[in-house]
Structure formats: C-alpha cells, structure tokens
N, C-alpha and C positions, 0 to 999 in steps of 0.2 A: 265700892266694893269692900266687903268686909275683909279684914286682914286676918288671916289664919296663921297661927304660929306653927312651928314644926311639929310639936306633939299632936296638935289637932290634925294636921295634914297626915301625919303618920297614922293616926287613928282612923281617919277617913279611908286612907289607902288600905289599911289592914281590913277594914269593914268591907271594902269593895272586893278585896282578894278573897275574903271569907265568903262573901256572897257568891263569887265566881266559883269557888270550890264547892259550895252548897249546890249551885245550879249544875255544876259538872257531876257531882255525886248523884243528884236526882236523875240526870240524863243517863248516867251509867246504870243506875238501878232500873230505870225504865228499859234500857237496852238489855239488861240481864233478864228482866221479866219477859221481854219479847223473845229473846233467844231461848229461854226455857220453854216458853209456850210453843215456839217453832220446833224445838227439840222434841217435845211431847207429841206434837202433831206429826212430825217426821217419824217418830218411833211408831206411832199408831199406823201410819201409812206403810211403813216397812213391815209391820206385823200383818197388816191386811194383805200386802203383796206376798209376803212369805206364806201366809195361809192359803193364798190362791195358787202360788207357784209350786209349793212343796209337793202337793199331790201329783202335779205334772212331772216334777223331777223324780219323785219316787216311782211313778209309772214308767217313765223313760228308763230309769236305772234298772228296774225289774225286767223291762223289755230287752235292754241291752244284755243283761245277765242271762236271760233266757235264750237270746238269739246268738250270742257270742260263740258258743260251741257249734251251733249249726253253721254259722258263717265260716268258722275255721274248718269244719268238716267239708263244707261246699268248696272252699278254697283249695283244700287238699285234693278233693275229687277233681276239681278243674285242672289242677296241676298234673294229676295222674292222667286225666283224659287228654290234656294237651301233649304230654309226653307220648302217650299211645298213638295219638294222631300223627305226631312227628315221625314216630317209628313206622307207622303204616304208610305214610307219605314217602318215606325213604324206600320202603319195600316196593311200593307201586312204581316209584321212579326207577329202581333197579330192574324190576320186571319189564317196564316199558323200554328201558335201554337194552335189555337182553332181547326182547321181541324185535326191536328195531335192528339190532345187530344180526339176528337170525334172518329177518326179512331181507336185509341187504345181502347176506350170504346166499340166501335162496335166490334172490334176484340175479346175483352174479352167476349162480349155477344154471338158472333157467336161461340166462343170456348166453352162456357158453354152450349149453345144450342146443338152443335154437340156432346159434351160429354154426355149430357142428352139423346140425340137421340141414340147414340151408346150404352149407358147403357140400354135404353129401348129395343133396338133391341137384346142386349145380354140376357136380362131377358126374352124377348119373345122367343128367341131361346131356352133358357134353359127350359122355361115352355113348349114350343111345344115339345121339345125333351123328357121331362118327361111325358107330357100328351100323346103323340103319341107313344113313344118308350116303355113305361111300358105296355100299353095294347097290343102293337104289340109283345113285348116279351112274355107276358102272352098268347096271341093268338098263337104265334109261338110255345111256350112250349106245349100248349094244342094240336095243330096240330101234333107236333112231338110225343106227347104221343099217340094221336089217330093213327098215322101212325105205331108207334111201336106196338100198340095193334093189328091193322089190320095185320101187317106183321107177328106178332107172331101167330095169328090165321090162317093165310094162310100157314105158315110154318108147323103148326101142321096138317092141313087138306090136304095139298098137298101129302104127302106120303101115306096117307090112301086112297085116291082116286086112285092113280096110281097103287098101288098094294095092294089091300085089303087082299089077301090070304097069302101073304108072310110076314114074320117077317121083321122088320125094319133093322136088322143087316145083312141080307143075300142078299143084292141087287147085289153084284158082282158075285154071284155063278150062274152057268148055269146048268140047269137040263134038 
C-alpha cells in the first residue's frame, strides 16, 4: 500500500469535500429548477382555476346583491305576517273562550228554566191529581154507596115480589 503523507491526505480529503459540495450544489440547482417549474405550473393552474371560478363568483355575488334586499323584505314580511297571525290567533282564542263562557251560561240558564218548568209541571200534576182525584174519589164513593143502597133495596124487594105468599126459607120445596 502506498504511503500517503498528511498533506496528500488533506488534499484528497479537500477534493472529496469539494466534490461533495459540487454534487450538493448540482442537486440544489436541480431542486431549484424543479421547484420553479412546479411553481410556474402551479401558477398556470391557479390562473386557469381563477379564470374558471371568477365568473361563477361574480355571478353569485351579483345574485346575492340582487336578492339580498328581496330576502330582507321577505323576512320582514314574514315577521309582520307571523305577528299578525299571532294576534289573530289570540283574538280567535279570546272569542272562543267568550263563546264557551256564554254557552256555559246559557246552558245553566236553560237547565234552570227546564228544572223550573219540570217542577211547575210536577206541581200542576200533583195539584190536578189532588183537585180532580179527591172529588172523583168522593163521587166514586158516593156512587158506590148509592149503588149499594139501591142493590140492597132491590135485594129486599125482589123475593117479596116473586113469591109474596111463601116464606123466604121454603123456596126449594115443592107442593
């Protein structure tokens, strides 16, 4: 093996380091070129995307600008409509409560009127029953007593007329 002295070794080492720096510089230059190329490509893509998207963004912006007042107006109208509907619902509820209260009141009045009417009919029926039935019972009793008197008189006269000569106990005997 050849013997190298220190200055030769140092020179070889410096040459290797210089070669490494050169290779590293070449790699960095290649990376820089690739990054620039990528940056240009990316810039072109962004420009293409921007040219495609910007009309949509402009159209959307114009649409929003045009519709924003209408949306605000519609929202305000809906708020007014909602408030009016709430007021009307409250009025309808109050009217329904009033109608229900009146119906209950009228039902109570009709109930008391019908109760009074039925009580009056019951009293009239009792009165008529007492007024008509008492004299009718008395008349019936009088007629029953009159009939009993007439029947008892007829019963006493009938045997005397049929057989005035015979005694009352010998009717079954034949002579």
